[in-house]
C-alpha positions in Angstrom: 100.3 114.7 78.9 102.9 113.3 77.1 102.1 110.3 74.4 104.0 107.1 73.9 105.5 107.0 70.8 104.8 104.2 68.2 108.1 102.6 68.7 107.7 102.5 72.4 104.2 100.8 71.7 105.8 98.4 69.9 108.1 97.7 72.6 105.3 97.3 75.0 103.4 95.4 72.9 106.3 93.3 72.3 107.0 92.4 76.2 103.4 91.9 76.6 103.1 89.5 73.4 106.2 87.3 75.0 104.2 87.0 78.2 100.7 86.1 76.5 102.7 83.3 74.5 104.7 81.6 77.7 100.8 81.9 79.3 99.5 79.7 76.5 102.4 77.5 76.4 101.2 76.9 79.9 97.8 76.1 79.1 96.5 79.7 80.1 93.9 81.3 77.6 91.3 83.5 78.4 88.5 85.3 75.7 91.0 88.4 75.9 93.6 86.5 74.3 91.2 84.9 71.6 90.0 88.5 70.7 93.8 89.5 70.6 94.7 86.6 68.2 91.4 87.6 66.0 92.7 90.9 66.0 95.8 90.2 64.0 98.0 93.0 65.2 101.3 91.8 66.1 104.5 93.4 67.3 106.0 92.6 64.1 103.5 94.5 62.0 105.4 97.8 62.5 103.1 99.3 59.4 99.8 99.0 61.5 98.8 102.3 63.2 99.9 103.0 66.6 96.2 102.9 67.9 96.1 99.4 66.6 99.0 98.6 68.5 97.6 100.3 71.7 94.2 98.2 71.4 96.3 94.9 71.0 98.4 96.0 74.1 94.9 96.8 75.9 94.0 93.4 75.1 96.9 92.0 76.3 96.7 93.6 79.4 93.2 92.7 80.0 94.0 88.9 79.2 97.3 89.0 81.5 94.8 90.4 84.2 92.2 88.0 84.0 94.5 84.9 83.7 96.2 86.2 87.3 93.1 86.9 88.6 92.9 85.3 92.4 90.1 84.3 94.5 91.6 83.4 97.8 89.7 81.6 100.6 91.2 82.8 104.3 90.2 80.2 106.8 89.6 81.2 110.4 88.6 79.0 113.4 85.3 80.4 113.4 84.4 80.6 109.7 85.8 80.6 106.2 85.8 84.2 104.5 86.3 84.0 100.9 88.0 87.1 99.6 87.0 88.3 96.1 88.7 91.4 94.3 87.5 91.9 90.9 88.1 94.6 88.2 85.2 95.1 86.1 87.1 94.9 82.6 84.1 94.7 80.2 84.0 98.5 80.5 87.6 99.2 79.5 88.4 100.9 76.1 91.0 102.2 74.3 90.8 105.8 73.2 
């Protein structure tokens, strides 16, 4: 299996960082974004180890997924059916 180069991870990190900042400007925040900020590993920190950037990427991905999580309600004449799709994100880890 091919591993990402550090430069590739930083590019991914930068793109996710831009999405996260745009969401914050729209007032969207969650615990994953808070954990990301507390990690203090940002795309400009090119001296950080690639595993640290991978952890930051994981937190950003989880935060974006959490922000996009939608639980739509489908109306039918007979009844209302609640459609819920959720991902168990609490067990996700970076290796």
